[in-house]
N, C-alpha and C positions, 0 to 999 in steps of 0.2 A: 384317312390314314388307318392303317391296320393296327388293332390293339393287340397287346401281348396276351397269349393264351393262359399264362400262369399268373399274371398280375394285371388286374383290370384297370389299374391306375397308371399303366405304363404303355407307351406307344411301342410297337414292335420295332426292335433295332437289329433283327436278324442275329441275335446272340447264340441261338441254337439250343438253349436250355430246354425248350419244349420237345426237342428231338432226342433227349438223353434217355437211355435205357432205364426202365424202372428197377430192374434187377442188378444192373451194373452201371452206376452213374458215370463211370469213366469211358463208357462206350456209347456211340450214337446208335439209335434204334435202326435195326436192319430188318425189322418185321419178322423176326424168328418165331414169334408167337409164344415163347416160353412163359411170358407173363400171363397169358390167357389160359394156357393148358395147365391148370393147377391140380387136376384130379377131382375137383369139386363136382357135385352132382349137376349143378348148373352155375352159370356166371350171369351177372346182371350189371347193366350200366344205367345209371339214373340220368335222364335227360331233363334238363331244366326248361329248355325252350328250343324252338326251331324257328330260324329266321329265314325268310324268303329272299331277303336282300340286306345289304349293309345299312341301307337307309332305315329299314324296319327295325333292325337291331339298335341303331342309334336312338331312334324315337322311343323305343321301349325302355332303354337304359336312362334316357334323360327325363322321362316322364311320368 
């Protein structure tokens, strides 16, 4: 089963909350990129882990 991207204790139920726009929560993301282009000198995204498969992800979370 696919886990929720926003709540690790919830199974994905296709609610669509993960597709909400960060700037306007009443809108679904349409990839306009306005949230990325902030005028900052640089933007960064912190990556906690990279999983090669769902099995690897489950094993690391359980263990």
